[in-house]
MOPAC internal coordinates of N, CA, C and O (Angstrom, degrees):
PM7 1SCF
backbone

  N    0.0000 0     0.00 0     0.00 0    0    0    0
  C    1.4568 1     0.00 0     0.00 0    1    0    0
  C    1.5253 1   108.90 1     0.00 0    2    1    0
  O    1.2310 1   120.68 1   -45.93 1    3    2    1
  N    1.3245 1   116.30 1   134.07 1    3    2    1
  C    1.4602 1   121.55 1  -178.27 1    5    3    2
  C    1.5276 1   110.39 1   -73.70 1    6    5    3
  O    1.2310 1   121.72 1   -32.75 1    7    6    5
  N    1.3196 1   114.32 1   147.25 1    7    6    5
  C    1.4623 1   119.77 1   177.75 1    9    7    6
  C    1.5306 1   109.56 1   -73.09 1   10    9    7
  O    1.2310 1   120.92 1   -47.16 1   11   10    9
  N    1.3133 1   115.84 1   132.84 1   11   10    9
  C    1.4512 1   122.05 1   179.42 1   13   11   10
  C    1.5213 1   109.98 1   -75.27 1   14   13   11
  O    1.2310 1   120.55 1   -51.98 1   15   14   13
  N    1.3190 1   116.56 1   128.02 1   15   14   13
  C    1.4676 1   121.68 1   176.25 1   17   15   14
  C    1.5267 1   108.71 1   -91.54 1   18   17   15
  O    1.2310 1   120.64 1   -39.70 1   19   18   17
  N    1.2929 1   116.38 1   140.30 1   19   18   17
  C    1.4657 1   120.36 1   174.98 1   21   19   18
  C    1.5227 1   108.93 1  -119.77 1   22   21   19
  O    1.2310 1   121.35 1   -23.17 1   23   22   21
  N    1.3001 1   115.03 1   156.83 1   23   22   21
  C    1.4522 1   122.50 1   178.97 1   25   23   22
  C    1.5189 1   107.27 1  -137.75 1   26   25   23
  O    1.2310 1   120.63 1   -38.02 1   27   26   25
  N    1.3159 1   116.41 1   141.98 1   27   26   25
  C    1.4613 1   120.32 1  -178.91 1   29   27   26
  C    1.5206 1   111.31 1  -115.52 1   30   29   27
  O    1.2310 1   121.80 1   -37.56 1   31   30   29
  N    1.3083 1   114.16 1   142.44 1   31   30   29
  C    1.4528 1   122.49 1   168.47 1   33   31   30
  C    1.5200 1   105.04 1  -118.33 1   34   33   31
  O    1.2310 1   120.77 1   -56.43 1   35   34   33
  N    1.3285 1   116.14 1   123.57 1   35   34   33
  C    1.4625 1   120.46 1  -176.99 1   37   35   34
  C    1.5198 1   110.02 1  -113.86 1   38   37   35
  O    1.2310 1   121.54 1   -41.83 1   39   38   37
  N    1.3233 1   114.65 1   138.17 1   39   38   37
  C    1.4551 1   122.58 1   176.45 1   41   39   38
  C    1.5216 1   108.16 1  -121.15 1   42   41   39
  O    1.2310 1   120.69 1   -45.14 1   43   42   41
  N    1.3228 1   116.29 1   134.86 1   43   42   41
  C    1.4681 1   120.69 1   175.07 1   45   43   42
  C    1.5144 1   108.08 1  -124.72 1   46   45   43
  O    1.2310 1   121.57 1   -46.19 1   47   46   45
  N    1.3349 1   114.59 1   133.81 1   47   46   45
  C    1.4528 1   121.11 1  -178.44 1   49   47   46
  C    1.5204 1   108.04 1  -120.80 1   50   49   47
  O    1.2310 1   120.70 1   -63.71 1   51   50   49
  N    1.3218 1   116.26 1   116.29 1   51   50   49
  C    1.4541 1   121.56 1   174.48 1   53   51   50
  C    1.5206 1   108.83 1   -90.46 1   54   53   51
  O    1.2310 1   120.53 1   -54.24 1   55   54   53
  N    1.3232 1   116.59 1   125.76 1   55   54   53
  C    1.4707 1   121.87 1  -175.90 1   57   55   54
  C    1.5223 1   111.27 1  -110.51 1   58   57   55
  O    1.2310 1   121.06 1   -30.12 1   59   58   57
  N    1.3276 1   115.59 1   149.88 1   59   58   57
  C    1.4647 1   119.34 1   172.90 1   61   59   58
  C    1.5286 1   109.32 1   -84.27 1   62   61   59
  O    1.2310 1   120.59 1     6.86 1   63   62   61
  N    1.3161 1   116.48 1  -173.14 1   63   62   61
  C    1.4692 1   120.68 1  -177.03 1   65   63   62
  C    1.5266 1   113.03 1   -63.91 1   66   65   63
  O    1.2310 1   120.24 1   159.20 1   67   66   65
  N    1.3410 1   117.14 1   -20.80 1   67   66   65
  C    1.4671 1   121.52 1   177.55 1   69   67   66
  C    1.5324 1   112.20 1   -98.16 1   70   69   67
  O    1.2310 1   120.66 1  -168.34 1   71   70   69
  N    1.3142 1   116.35 1    11.66 1   71   70   69
  C    1.4548 1   124.05 1   179.60 1   73   71   70
  C    1.5316 1   112.58 1    64.36 1   74   73   71
  O    1.2310 1   121.10 1  -148.48 1   75   74   73
  N    1.3248 1   115.49 1    31.52 1   75   74   73
  C    1.4659 1   122.88 1   174.65 1   77   75   74
  C    1.5318 1   107.10 1   -94.61 1   78   77   75
  O    1.2310 1   119.56 1   -47.76 1   79   78   77
  N    1.3392 1   118.44 1   132.24 1   79   78   77
  C    1.4637 1   119.24 1  -179.58 1   81   79   78
  C    1.5292 1   112.86 1   -60.32 1   82   81   79
  O    1.2310 1   121.57 1   -52.22 1   83   82   81
  N    1.3231 1   114.59 1   127.78 1   83   82   81
  C    1.4611 1   121.90 1   176.18 1   85   83   82
  C    1.5265 1   111.19 1  -108.76 1   86   85   83
  O    1.2310 1   120.95 1   149.15 1   87   86   85
  N    1.3302 1   115.79 1   -30.85 1   87   86   85
  C    1.4602 1   120.32 1  -175.74 1   89   87   86
  C    1.5224 1   109.01 1  -145.48 1   90   89   87
  O    1.2310 1   121.20 1   -47.90 1   91   90   89
  N    1.3266 1   115.30 1   132.10 1   91   90   89
  C    1.4547 1   122.04 1   174.78 1   93   91   90
  C    1.5241 1   107.90 1  -121.27 1   94   93   91
  O    1.2310 1   120.95 1   -48.81 1   95   94   93
  N    1.3254 1   115.80 1   131.19 1   95   94   93
  C    1.4584 1   120.10 1   172.46 1   97   95   94
  C    1.5185 1   108.32 1  -133.47 1   98   97   95
  O    1.2310 1   121.26 1   -24.99 1   99   98   97
  N    1.3226 1   115.20 1   155.01 1   99   98   97
  C    1.4533 1   120.02 1   179.07 1  101   99   98
  C    1.5153 1   110.51 1  -143.46 1  102  101   99
  O    1.2310 1   121.85 1   -27.10 1  103  102  101
  N    1.3267 1   114.06 1   152.90 1  103  102  101
  C    1.4510 1   121.61 1   178.80 1  105  103  102
  C    1.5192 1   109.18 1  -136.53 1  106  105  103
  O    1.2310 1   121.28 1   -39.99 1  107  106  105
  N    1.3155 1   115.15 1   140.01 1  107  106  105
  C    1.4699 1   123.32 1   172.74 1  109  107  106
  C    1.5274 1   104.33 1  -144.42 1  110  109  107
  O    1.2310 1   121.35 1   -98.26 1  111  110  109
  N    1.3092 1   115.03 1    81.74 1  111  110  109
  C    1.4623 1   120.26 1  -169.80 1  113  111  110
  C    1.5254 1   112.87 1   -60.45 1  114  113  111
  O    1.2310 1   119.58 1   147.12 1  115  114  113
  N    1.3289 1   118.41 1   -32.88 1  115  114  113
  C    1.4734 1   119.85 1   175.69 1  117  115  114
  C    1.5234 1   111.28 1   -62.48 1  118  117  115
  O    1.2310 1   120.53 1   154.44 1  119  118  117
  N    1.3299 1   116.60 1   -25.56 1  119  118  117
  C    1.4663 1   121.80 1   178.47 1  121  119  118
  C    1.5142 1   112.83 1   -96.98 1  122  121  119
  O    1.2310 1   120.49 1  -174.82 1  123  122  121
  N    1.3284 1   116.66 1     5.18 1  123  122  121
  C    1.4646 1   120.35 1   178.52 1  125  123  122
  C    1.5172 1   114.34 1    79.04 1  126  125  123
  O    1.2310 1   120.40 1  -159.80 1  127  126  125
  N    1.3155 1   116.84 1    20.20 1  127  126  125
  C    1.4699 1   120.77 1  -178.46 1  129  127  126
  C    1.5138 1   108.64 1  -111.45 1  130  129  127
  O    1.2310 1   120.94 1   -53.24 1  131  130  129
  N    1.3326 1   115.80 1   126.76 1  131  130  129
  C    1.4577 1   119.86 1  -179.27 1  133  131  130
  C    1.5309 1   109.35 1  -138.24 1  134  133  131
  O    1.2310 1   121.15 1   -62.83 1  135  134  133
  N    1.3205 1   115.40 1   117.17 1  135  134  133
  C    1.4643 1   122.96 1   176.86 1  137  135  134
  C    1.5272 1   113.58 1    51.11 1  138  137  135
  O    1.2310 1   121.09 1  -132.11 1  139  138  137
  N    1.3312 1   115.51 1    47.89 1  139  138  137
  C    1.4641 1   120.67 1   177.17 1  141  139  138
  C    1.5296 1   109.40 1   -82.18 1  142  141  139
  O    1.2310 1   120.87 1   -41.75 1  143  142  141
  N    1.3161 1   115.94 1   138.25 1  143  142  141
  C    1.4627 1   121.09 1   177.94 1  145  143  142
  C    1.5273 1   110.41 1   -73.76 1  146  145  143
  O    1.2310 1   121.45 1   -30.71 1  147  146  145
  N    1.3093 1   114.83 1   149.29 1  147  146  145
  C    1.4650 1   122.18 1   174.11 1  149  147  146
  C    1.5194 1   107.44 1  -143.85 1  150  149  147
  O    1.2310 1   120.40 1   -27.17 1  151  150  149
  N    1.3072 1   116.83 1   152.83 1  151  150  149
  C    1.4627 1   121.76 1   177.04 1  153  151  150
  C    1.5229 1   111.95 1  -100.08 1  154  153  151
  O    1.2310 1   120.58 1   159.75 1  155  154  153
  N    1.3493 1   116.49 1   -20.25 1  155  154  153
  C    1.4623 1   120.04 1  -178.54 1  157  155  154
  C    1.5185 1   109.14 1  -155.00 1  158  157  155
  O    1.2310 1   121.27 1   -23.54 1  159  158  157
  N    1.3366 1   115.18 1   156.46 1  159  158  157
  C    1.4617 1   121.15 1   175.69 1  161  159  158
  C    1.5188 1   110.06 1  -152.62 1  162  161  159
  O    1.2310 1   121.57 1   -34.59 1  163  162  161
  N    1.3122 1   114.59 1   145.41 1  163  162  161
  C    1.4582 1   122.35 1   174.45 1  165  163  162
  C    1.5196 1   105.62 1  -127.83 1  166  165  163
  O    1.2310 1   120.47 1   -57.04 1  167  166  165
  N    1.3102 1   116.70 1   122.96 1  167  166  165
  C    1.4668 1   121.15 1  -179.09 1  169  167  166
  C    1.5209 1   108.56 1  -126.78 1  170  169  167
  O    1.2310 1   121.04 1   -53.40 1  171  170  169
  N    1.3347 1   115.61 1   126.60 1  171  170  169
  C    1.4626 1   120.66 1   176.84 1  173  171  170
  C    1.5149 1   108.60 1  -125.58 1  174  173  171
  O    1.2310 1   120.79 1   -40.68 1  175  174  173
  N    1.3118 1   116.10 1   139.32 1  175  174  173
  C    1.4555 1   122.05 1   173.87 1  177  175  174
  C    1.5283 1   108.07 1  -130.98 1  178  177  175
  O    1.2310 1   120.97 1   -29.05 1  179  178  177
  N    1.3335 1   115.76 1   150.95 1  179  178  177
  C    1.4575 1   120.92 1  -178.85 1  181  179  178
  C    1.5157 1   110.09 1  -100.16 1  182  181  179
  O    1.2310 1   121.09 1   -57.22 1  183  182  181
  N    1.3155 1   115.52 1   122.78 1  183  182  181
  C    1.4637 1   122.64 1   174.10 1  185  183  182
  C    1.5239 1   106.60 1   -93.78 1  186  185  183
  O    1.2310 1   120.29 1   -81.29 1  187  186  185
  N    1.3239 1   117.06 1    98.71 1  187  186  185
  C    1.4655 1   120.07 1  -175.18 1  189  187  186
  C    1.5270 1   112.49 1   -72.13 1  190  189  187
  O    1.2310 1   120.02 1   157.24 1  191  190  189
  N    1.3156 1   117.57 1   -22.76 1  191  190  189
  C    1.4653 1   119.90 1   178.20 1  193  191  190
  C    1.5249 1   110.34 1   -66.74 1  194  193  191
  O    1.2310 1   120.75 1   132.55 1  195  194  193
  N    1.3328 1   116.16 1   -47.45 1  195  194  193
  C    1.4624 1   120.97 1  -178.45 1  197  195  194
  C    1.5284 1   113.33 1   -95.63 1  198  197  195
  O    1.2310 1   120.71 1   179.39 1  199  198  197
  N    1.3260 1   116.25 1    -0.61 1  199  198  197
  C    1.4681 1   122.05 1  -179.53 1  201  199  198
  C    1.5238 1   111.53 1    52.74 1  202  201  199
  O    1.2310 1   121.79 1  -126.69 1  203  202  201
  N    1.3508 1   114.19 1    53.31 1  203  202  201
  C    1.4575 1   118.43 1   178.98 1  205  203  202
  C    1.5178 1   110.91 1  -146.92 1  206  205  203
  O    1.2310 1   121.99 1   -26.06 1  207  206  205
  N    1.3105 1   113.79 1   153.94 1  207  206  205
  C    1.4543 1   121.86 1   177.55 1  209  207  206
  C    1.5313 1   108.89 1   -89.53 1  210  209  207
  O    1.2310 1   121.21 1   -46.47 1  211  210  209
  N    1.3166 1   115.30 1   133.53 1  211  210  209
  C    1.4635 1   121.40 1   175.63 1  213  211  210
  C    1.5213 1   106.82 1  -111.71 1  214  213  211
  O    1.2310 1   120.08 1   -37.72 1  215  214  213
  N    1.3152 1   117.46 1   142.28 1  215  214  213
  C    1.4575 1   117.37 1  -174.58 1  217  215  214
  C    1.5171 1   113.06 1  -144.92 1  218  217  215
  O    1.2310 1   122.48 1   -23.70 1  219  218  217
  N    1.3090 1   112.85 1   156.30 1  219  218  217
  C    1.4634 1   122.16 1   172.66 1  221  219  218
  C    1.5272 1   105.93 1  -130.27 1  222  221  219
  O    1.2310 1   120.30 1   -58.51 1  223  222  221
  N    1.3045 1   117.03 1   121.49 1  223  222  221
  C    1.4596 1   122.91 1   176.62 1  225  223  222
  C    1.5240 1   107.59 1  -119.21 1  226  225  223
  O    1.2310 1   120.80 1   -61.03 1  227  226  225
  N    1.3170 1   116.07 1   118.97 1  227  226  225
  C    1.4600 1   120.63 1  -179.10 1  229  227  226
  C    1.5199 1   110.07 1  -134.10 1  230  229  227
  O    1.2310 1   121.10 1   -34.14 1  231  230  229
  N    1.3176 1   115.49 1   145.86 1  231  230  229
  C    1.4520 1   120.97 1   170.40 1  233  231  230
  C    1.5129 1   108.06 1  -148.66 1  234  233  231
  O    1.2310 1   121.61 1   -29.88 1  235  234  233
  N    1.3174 1   114.52 1   150.12 1  235  234  233
  C    1.4586 1   119.07 1  -179.29 1  237  235  234
  C    1.5186 1   109.87 1   -76.29 1  238  237  235
  O    1.2310 1   121.54 1   -23.44 1  239  238  237
  N    1.3210 1   114.65 1   156.56 1  239  238  237
  C    1.4647 1   118.21 1  -176.91 1  241  239  238
  C    1.5190 1   112.50 1   -68.06 1  242  241  239
  O    1.2310 1   119.98 1   166.46 1  243  242  241
  N    1.3390 1   117.64 1   -13.54 1  243  242  241
  C    1.4611 1   119.05 1   177.38 1  245  243  242
  C    1.5369 1   112.62 1  -101.84 1  246  245  243
  O    1.2310 1   120.27 1  -163.90 1  247  246  245
  N    1.3352 1   117.09 1    16.10 1  247  246  245
  C    1.4674 1   120.96 1   175.69 1  249  247  246
  C    1.5189 1   108.17 1   -73.72 1  250  249  247
  O    1.2310 1   119.93 1   -63.32 1  251  250  249
  N    1.3311 1   117.74 1   116.68 1  251  250  249
  C    1.4726 1   120.00 1  -178.63 1  253  251  250
  C    1.5365 1   111.14 1   -68.36 1  254  253  251
  O    1.2310 1   120.72 1   -36.07 1  255  254  253
  N    1.3111 1   116.23 1   143.93 1  255  254  253
  C    1.4611 1   121.61 1  -178.80 1  257  255  254
  C    1.5289 1   110.91 1   -61.63 1  258  257  255
  O    1.2310 1   119.76 1   140.70 1  259  258  257
  N    1.3320 1   118.07 1   -39.30 1  259  258  257
  C    1.4651 1   119.33 1   179.71 1  261  259  258
  C    1.5260 1   111.16 1   -63.60 1  262  261  259
  O    1.2310 1   119.83 1   144.08 1  263  262  261
  N    1.3348 1   117.94 1   -35.92 1  263  262  261
  C    1.4595 1   120.87 1   176.19 1  265  263  262
  C    1.5293 1   111.05 1   -71.77 1  266  265  263
  O    1.2310 1   120.19 1   146.39 1  267  266  265
  N    1.3263 1   117.25 1   -33.61 1  267  266  265
  C    1.4654 1   120.93 1   178.09 1  269  267  266
  C    1.5338 1   109.40 1   -63.36 1  270  269  267
  O    1.2310 1   120.12 1   140.63 1  271  270  269
  N    1.3142 1   117.37 1   -39.37 1  271  270  269
  C    1.4704 1   120.33 1   178.46 1  273  271  270
  C    1.5236 1   110.84 1   -63.78 1  274  273  271
  O    1.2310 1   120.18 1   137.94 1  275  274  273
  N    1.3252 1   117.26 1   -42.06 1  275  274  273
  C    1.4638 1   121.50 1   177.48 1  277  275  274
  C    1.5225 1   110.01 1   -65.28 1  278  277  275
  O    1.2310 1   120.38 1   136.67 1  279  278  277
  N    1.3355 1   116.87 1   -43.33 1  279  278  277
  C    1.4585 1   122.27 1   178.45 1  281  279  278
  C    1.5251 1   110.76 1   -57.60 1  282  281  279
  O    1.2310 1   120.29 1   134.46 1  283  282  281
  N    1.3258 1   117.06 1   -45.54 1  283  282  281
  C    1.4646 1   120.29 1   178.86 1  285  283  282
  C    1.5239 1   110.85 1   -64.31 1  286  285  283
  O    1.2310 1   120.08 1   136.67 1  287  286  285
  N    1.3191 1   117.46 1   -43.33 1  287  286  285
  C    1.4598 1   120.23 1   179.82 1  289  287  286
  C    1.5258 1   110.66 1   -60.26 1  290  289  287
  O    1.2310 1   120.27 1   131.76 1  291  290  289
  N    1.3249 1   117.09 1   -48.24 1  291  290  289
  C    1.4561 1   120.28 1   179.91 1  293  291  290
  C    1.5331 1   111.38 1   -63.92 1  294  293  291
  O    1.2310 1   120.48 1   144.53 1  295  294  293
  N    1.3294 1   116.68 1   -35.47 1  295  294  293
  C    1.4663 1   120.78 1   177.74 1  297  295  294
  C    1.5223 1   110.68 1   -66.07 1  298  297  295
  O    1.2310 1   120.05 1   138.31 1  299  298  297
  N    1.3252 1   117.50 1   -41.69 1  299  298  297
  C    1.4663 1   120.59 1   177.98 1  301  299  298
  C    1.5244 1   111.04 1   -62.83 1  302  301  299
  O    1.2310 1   120.02 1   138.87 1  303  302  301
  N    1.3210 1   117.58 1   -41.13 1  303  302  301
  C    1.4687 1   120.67 1   177.20 1  305  303  302
  C    1.5270 1   109.81 1   -62.67 1  306  305  303
  O    1.2310 1   120.88 1   134.88 1  307  306  305
  N    1.3224 1   115.93 1   -45.12 1  307  306  305
  C    1.4597 1   120.69 1   179.70 1  309  307  306
  C    1.5347 1   111.11 1   -61.85 1  310  309  307
  O    1.2310 1   120.35 1   138.56 1  311  310  309
  N    1.3229 1   116.94 1   -41.44 1  311  310  309
  C    1.4649 1   120.61 1   178.05 1  313  311  310
  C    1.5211 1   111.42 1   -62.50 1  314  313  311
  O    1.2310 1   120.08 1   140.84 1  315  314  313
  N    1.3227 1   117.46 1   -39.16 1  315  314  313
  C    1.4640 1   118.90 1   179.24 1  317  315  314
  C    1.5302 1   110.47 1   -68.45 1  318  317  315
  O    1.2310 1   119.89 1   143.16 1  319  318  317
  N    1.3394 1   117.82 1   -36.84 1  319  318  317
  C    1.4665 1   120.72 1   175.55 1  321  319  318
  C    1.5306 1   110.59 1   -63.73 1  322  321  319
  O    1.2310 1   120.68 1   135.75 1  323  322  321
  N    1.3257 1   116.31 1   -44.25 1  323  322  321
  C    1.4599 1   121.22 1   179.58 1  325  323  322
  C    1.5237 1   110.78 1   -65.07 1  326  325  323
  O    1.2310 1   120.49 1   139.96 1  327  326  325
  N    1.3300 1   116.66 1   -40.04 1  327  326  325
  C    1.4655 1   120.87 1   177.18 1  329  327  326
  C    1.5283 1   110.34 1   -57.79 1  330  329  327
  O    1.2310 1   120.81 1   136.85 1  331  330  329
  N    1.3258 1   116.05 1   -43.15 1  331  330  329
  C    1.4627 1   120.19 1   179.63 1  333  331  330
  C    1.5290 1   110.94 1   -63.32 1  334  333  331
  O    1.2310 1   120.46 1   134.06 1  335  334  333
  N    1.3277 1   116.73 1   -45.94 1  335  334  333
  C    1.4642 1   120.46 1   179.76 1  337  335  334
  C    1.5263 1   111.20 1   -61.51 1  338  337  335
  O    1.2310 1   120.69 1   141.44 1  339  338  337
  N    1.3229 1   116.29 1   -38.56 1  339  338  337
  C    1.4659 1   120.91 1  -175.09 1  341  339  338
  C    1.5207 1   113.49 1   -79.19 1  342  341  339
  O    1.2310 1   120.16 1   148.93 1  343  342  341
  N    1.3468 1   117.30 1   -31.07 1  343  342  341
  C    1.4644 1   119.93 1  -171.55 1  345  343  342
  C    1.5255 1   114.67 1  -118.34 1  346  345  343
  O    1.2310 1   120.04 1   159.60 1  347  346  345
  N    1.3230 1   117.53 1   -20.40 1  347  346  345
  C    1.4730 1   122.75 1  -173.40 1  349  347  346
  C    1.5307 1   111.94 1    59.33 1  350  349  347
  O    1.2310 1   120.38 1  -155.49 1  351  350  349
  N    1.3349 1   116.88 1    24.51 1  351  350  349
  C    1.4682 1   121.93 1  -179.91 1  353  351  350
  C    1.5337 1   108.54 1   -89.79 1  354  353  351
  O    1.2310 1   120.86 1   -89.25 1  355  354  353
  N    1.3226 1   115.95 1    90.75 1  355  354  353
  C    1.4628 1   121.39 1  -175.62 1  357  355  354
  C    1.5252 1   112.88 1   -65.70 1  358  357  355
  O    1.2310 1   120.69 1   142.59 1  359  358  357
  N    1.3235 1   116.29 1   -37.41 1  359  358  357
  C    1.4713 1   120.08 1  -177.52 1  361  359  358
  C    1.5318 1   111.01 1   -64.75 1  362  361  359
  O    1.2310 1   120.10 1   132.10 1  363  362  361
  N    1.3285 1   117.41 1   -47.90 1  363  362  361
  C    1.4620 1   119.74 1  -179.89 1  365  363  362
  C    1.5286 1   111.04 1   -69.67 1  366  365  363
  O    1.2310 1   120.59 1   144.69 1  367  366  365
  N    1.3228 1   116.48 1   -35.31 1  367  366  365
  C    1.4643 1   119.19 1   177.17 1  369  367  366
  C    1.5229 1   110.11 1   -61.07 1  370  369  367
  O    1.2310 1   120.12 1   137.43 1  371  370  369
  N    1.3142 1   117.37 1   -42.57 1  371  370  369
  C    1.4672 1   120.88 1   177.96 1  373  371  370
  C    1.5267 1   110.49 1   -62.41 1  374  373  371
  O    1.2310 1   120.33 1   140.47 1  375  374  373
  N    1.3137 1   116.98 1   -39.53 1  375  374  373
  C    1.4700 1   120.98 1   177.39 1  377  375  374
  C    1.5226 1   110.46 1   -63.57 1  378  377  375
  O    1.2310 1   120.78 1   137.55 1  379  378  377
  N    1.3244 1   116.11 1   -42.45 1  379  378  377
  C    1.4650 1   120.42 1   178.50 1  381  379  378
  C    1.5269 1   110.37 1   -63.82 1  382  381  379
  O    1.2310 1   119.79 1   138.21 1  383  382  381
  N    1.3243 1   118.01 1   -41.79 1  383  382  381
  C    1.4704 1   121.97 1   178.81 1  385  383  382
  C    1.5291 1   110.22 1   -63.98 1  386  385  383
  O    1.2310 1   120.49 1   141.60 1  387  386  385
  N    1.3358 1   116.67 1   -38.40 1  387  386  385
  C    1.4652 1   120.03 1   175.98 1  389  387  386
  C    1.5237 1   110.27 1   -59.93 1  390  389  387
  O    1.2310 1   120.73 1   137.32 1  391  390  389
  N    1.3361 1   116.20 1   -42.68 1  391  390  389
  C    1.4588 1   119.00 1   178.02 1  393  391  390
  C    1.5332 1   110.65 1   -63.59 1  394  393  391
  O    1.2310 1   120.18 1   140.73 1  395  394  393
  N    1.3212 1   117.26 1   -39.27 1  395  394  393
  C    1.4721 1   120.32 1   178.60 1  397  395  394
  C    1.5266 1   110.37 1   -59.94 1  398  397  395
  O    1.2310 1   120.61 1   138.66 1  399  398  397
  N    1.3349 1   116.45 1   -41.34 1  399  398  397
  C    1.4682 1   120.32 1   177.08 1  401  399  398
  C    1.5200 1   110.89 1   -64.34 1  402  401  399
  O    1.2310 1   120.54 1   136.67 1  403  402  401
  N    1.3294 1   116.58 1   -43.33 1  403  402  401
  C    1.4635 1   121.82 1   177.91 1  405  403  402
  C    1.5267 1   110.81 1   -60.85 1  406  405  403
  O    1.2310 1   120.58 1   134.54 1  407  406  405
  N    1.3203 1   116.49 1   -45.46 1  407  406  405
  C    1.4691 1   123.11 1   178.84 1  409  407  406
  C    1.5279 1   109.92 1   -57.45 1  410  409  407
  O    1.2310 1   120.53 1   131.75 1  411  410  409
  N    1.3290 1   116.60 1   -48.25 1  411  410  409
  C    1.4635 1   121.43 1  -179.22 1  413  411  410
  C    1.5348 1   111.39 1   -64.02 1  414  413  411
  O    1.2310 1   121.09 1   140.42 1  415  414  413
  N    1.3317 1   115.53 1   -39.58 1  415  414  413
  C    1.4502 1   119.95 1  -179.83 1  417  415  414
  C    1.5343 1   110.72 1   -65.01 1  418  417  415
  O    1.2310 1   120.60 1   132.60 1  419  418  417
  N    1.3290 1   116.46 1   -47.40 1  419  418  417
  C    1.4671 1   120.79 1  -177.92 1  421  419  418
  C    1.5346 1   112.46 1   -65.35 1  422  421  419
  O    1.2310 1   120.59 1   150.90 1  423  422  421
  N    1.3429 1   116.49 1   -29.10 1  423  422  421
  C    1.4724 1   120.01 1   178.50 1  425  423  422
  C    1.5232 1   111.96 1   -95.33 1  426  425  423
  O    1.2310 1   121.02 1  -175.74 1  427  426  425
  N    1.3400 1   115.66 1     4.26 1  427  426  425
  C    1.4631 1   121.67 1   179.94 1  429  427  426
  C    1.5283 1   111.97 1    56.29 1  430  429  427
  O    1.2310 1   120.91 1  -135.49 1  431  430  429
  N    1.3386 1   115.86 1    44.51 1  431  430  429
  C    1.4587 1   120.85 1  -178.64 1  433  431  430
  C    1.5185 1   113.26 1   -90.32 1  434  433  431
  O    1.2310 1   120.31 1   158.44 1  435  434  433
  N    1.3096 1   117.01 1   -21.56 1  435  434  433
  C    1.4564 1   119.44 1  -179.17 1  437  435  434
  C    1.5184 1   109.07 1   -92.84 1  438  437  435
  O    1.2310 1   121.95 1   -52.55 1  439  438  437
  N    1.3142 1   113.87 1   127.45 1  439  438  437
  C    1.4659 1   117.96 1  -175.97 1  441  439  438
  C    1.4663 1   115.48 1  -116.15 1  442  441  439
  O    1.2310 1   120.10 1   180.00 1  443  442  441

């Protein structure tokens, strides 16, 4: 039997005295990433026992709102790409991409 390889992704959250995130760093050493700074993160995991998504959404207090809008737009595009890879549902993926375009238009993100 082959030995199982494991890989770790580490997240560190530096909090201020009110427990508000001030600093986010992450490491994924198998991917060559070590203690990289981030201003925001969205993490979702699937609990198959309860059939529900669990999530952690964090951003630092100095994350600019204009960057948060771009971050959300890029995340929505990424989610639609991932949805396509996972389901091969072209029709819904196209609908999701249409929403991404609408989102960008309404926030004036496309220049």
